[in-house]
C-alpha positions as CSV (number, residue, x, y, z in Angstrom):
1,X,-15.4,4.3,-0.6
2,X,-11.7,4.9,-1.0
3,X,-9.0,2.6,0.2
4,X,-5.3,2.8,1.2
5,X,-3.9,-0.7,0.6
6,X,-0.5,-1.9,1.7
7,X,1.3,-4.1,-0.8
8,X,4.5,-5.9,-0.3
9,X,7.0,-7.1,-2.9
10,X,7.7,-10.8,-2.7
11,X,11.0,-10.1,-4.5
12,X,12.7,-7.6,-2.2
13,X,10.2,-7.2,0.7
14,X,9.6,-3.5,0.1
15,X,6.2,-1.9,0.6
16,X,3.9,0.1,-1.6
17,X,1.1,2.4,-0.4
18,X,-1.3,4.1,-2.8
19,X,-5.0,5.1,-2.6
20,X,-7.6,3.5,-4.8
21,X,-11.3,2.7,-5.0
22,X,-10.7,-0.7,-6.5
23,X,-8.2,-2.8,-4.6
24,X,-8.4,-5.9,-6.8
25,X,-7.9,-3.9,-10.0
26,X,-5.1,-2.0,-8.4
27,X,-3.3,-5.1,-7.3
28,X,-3.7,-6.6,-10.8
29,X,-2.3,-3.5,-12.5
30,X,0.8,-3.8,-10.2
31,X,1.3,-7.5,-10.7
32,X,0.8,-7.3,-14.5
33,X,3.6,-4.6,-14.8
34,X,1.4,-1.6,-15.6
35,X,2.8,0.5,-12.7
36,X,6.3,1.8,-13.2
37,X,7.0,2.1,-9.4
38,X,6.5,-1.6,-8.9
39,X,7.2,-3.2,-12.2
40,X,10.6,-4.6,-11.3
41,X,9.4,-5.7,-7.8
42,X,6.7,-8.1,-9.0
43,X,4.9,-10.0,-7.7
44,X,3.3,-8.0,-4.9
45,X,0.9,-9.3,-2.2
46,X,-1.9,-7.5,-0.5
47,X,-1.4,-7.2,3.3
48,X,-4.3,-5.0,4.3
49,X,-6.1,-1.7,3.9
50,X,-7.6,1.3,5.6
51,X,-11.0,2.6,4.3
52,X,-12.1,6.2,3.9
53,X,-15.3,8.0,3.0
54,X,-13.7,10.3,0.4
55,X,-10.7,10.4,-1.9
56,X,-9.4,13.5,-0.2
57,X,-9.3,11.7,3.2
58,X,-7.4,8.8,1.6
59,X,-5.0,11.1,-0.2
60,X,-4.3,13.0,3.1
61,X,-3.6,9.8,4.9
62,X,-1.3,8.6,2.1
63,X,0.6,11.9,2.1
64,X,1.0,11.8,5.9
65,X,2.3,8.2,5.8
66,X,4.8,9.0,3.1
67,X,6.1,12.1,5.0
68,X,6.1,10.7,8.6
69,X,8.4,7.7,9.1
70,X,7.0,6.8,12.5
71,X,3.4,6.7,11.2
72,X,4.5,4.7,8.2
73,X,6.2,2.1,10.4
74,X,3.0,1.8,12.6
75,X,1.0,1.3,9.4
76,X,3.3,-1.5,8.2
77,X,3.2,-3.2,11.6
78,X,-0.6,-3.0,11.6
79,X,-0.8,-5.3,8.6
80,X,2.6,-7.2,8.5
81,X,3.0,-9.5,11.5
82,X,6.5,-10.5,10.4
83,X,7.9,-7.2,11.5
84,X,9.3,-6.9,15.0
85,X,7.3,-4.8,17.4
């Protein structure tokens, strides 16, 4: 099973999307400063995730979210109830 978790920085409120097969391990790597993209934005909190049968499906969804602003905003709203609808 592959996952596409949504993480949110508690420092600046920005989001991070990235596929993984181990959500807890991935969140720990981010919060311990091992990921350059989020090192200065720690700590991060887990908001939610989508599950996929294969890594290719998760990568395709991640790619589409990062390229399509409207889809990305829908994804954020799906898991972050602090956003206006």
